[in-house]
N, C-alpha and C positions, 0 to 999 in steps of 0.2 A: 234593239229591234223587237218588233212585236210579230208573233207568228200566229196565223189563223189556220186551223185544220178544217178542211171542208171535204165533201165527197167529190170535189172537182179540183184536185191538186191543192197542196198547201199554198198559202199566200204569206208574204212577208212585207212588213212596213218598216222603213228605216227612219220615219218621221212621226212616230207615235200615232199612226193610223190615219194620217191625212191622205196619203197615197198608198196604194198596194200594188204588188207585182206577183205574178205566179212564181213559185219557188220550187223548181224541179231538181236541179243540181244532182242528177244521177239517180233519181227515183225511177223504178221500173213500172210503177202503177200510180194512178191518180188518187186513189183512196188511201188515207192514212188512218190507222186504228189508234195510234197513240204516239206520244213523244215524252222523252225523259232527258234531263240534262244533269250530268254528274258534277261533282265539286271541282273538276278540272275543266269544266265548260265543254266537255264532249257531248254532242247531241246524238241521241239515239231515236230513230223513227222506225216504226214497224207497220207492216201491212201484208196481208195475204201470204203469210209464211216467210217473209223476208224481214230481216233487221238490218237497217242501214246505220252507219256511224259517221259523224263528221268530227274531225279533230281541229278544224280551222274555222270555227264559228259559223258553220253552215254554208261555207263557200263551195265545198265539194263533199260528196258522200261516197262511202264505199260499202259494199255488201259485206256484213260480218257473219250472217247466218241466213241460210236459205233452205227451207223445206216446204214446198208448195202444198203438202198435205195438211199443213197446220192451219188452224183458224185462230190467229193471234187475237187476243182480246185486250191484254193490258201489258204495260211495260213499266218497270221501275228500276231505279239505280240506288246504290248505297254510297257511303262516303269512302269506300276503299276498293274501287274498281269493280264492284259487283253489278251485274246487269241481270234482271230477272224478267222472264216473259211468261205470261199466262196464256195457255192454249186450250181452247174449248172444243177441239175437234173430236173428242171422245177417244175411247180406247181403240187401238193401242197407241195412237199418236198423241192424244191429248195429255196435258199435264203441265207441270211447271219446269221450265228450263232455266239454267243459270250459267253465267260466265263469271268467273272470279278474276279474269285478266282483261277486263275492258272490252269484251266481245271477241277475243281471239279464239278461244276454245269454248265449247258448250257441252253441258251434260244435262240429262233429264234427272230431276231430283224428286218428282212426285208424279205418279201415274194416275191421273183422274182428270176430269174436265174442269179446267180452271177458267173462270170468267173475268177475274180482275185481280190485281196485285198492288200492294203498297209497301214501301219501306217507311217505317215510323221513325221518329226523331231519335229513338234509342237504337236504331238500326235493325230492329226486329221486323219480320215480314208478316203481312196479313194477306190472305187470298180468299176470294169468294169462289166457291167450288160447287160442283154437282157430284154427288156420290153415286150417280146412276139413277135413271128414271127421274122421279120427282123429289128425291132427297137432296136438299141444298144446305149449305152451311158455310162456316168460316173456319179456316185453319190458320195456325200461327207457327212461326219458326223463330228461334232465338240464336241460331247458329248458321246463318247464311244459307238456309234451305237444306241443310244436311238431314235434319229431322223435323217432323211436323206434328202438331197436336190439334185435334178438333176442339174448338172453343165455343161452339154454338149448341152444345148439348142442352136440351131443355127448351130451346127456341122452336117455335112452330113456323118455320120459314116457308111460306107459300110462294114467295118470289125469289128470284135470283139476285145475288149481290153483284152489282156491276161497277161500283165505285167505292172508294174510301177517301176520307180526308181527315187530317189531324189538325186540331186548332192549336193556338198558342199555349193554352194551358196543358195540352197533352191528351185531351179527349179525342177518341177516334169515332168517326161517324161512318156508317155504311149506307150506301144508296142502293135501293132495290126496285125492281119492277118485274 
């Protein structure tokens, strides 16, 4: 299946994009901020403070986290049932939230405005964050988000980091605007 995320409900194609159908399956909003699929093929979709999970290839979804004060910006999964959500709503709600049990329980692991998040191939985490006001940067965690380190010291970031990508070699790219 091919999934297309739009501002008017996600769409799904089962024939490589020849035909498309609206894919709602339990979503409570039409706008989707992001999608992540773990190594067990569980699909996580988030929008407007809600994280949905499907364990049946997207046939049905259930709500696994809901806080409508959050401004979800990014979602990422690791290889061992970890789910991470970046929230940009600012203090005190904003931050990075994690679940280490496939979305059953959640805890806040970093208190700042987080704009994006990525799990690298080595399972380390990278997040684009705002330290308040116009201070922007990148933080990194090597222990499932238990501790974080700023790694953008010395960079003059005038723009916010909204996306990350890692290539086959292992280089990590950050997209800003």
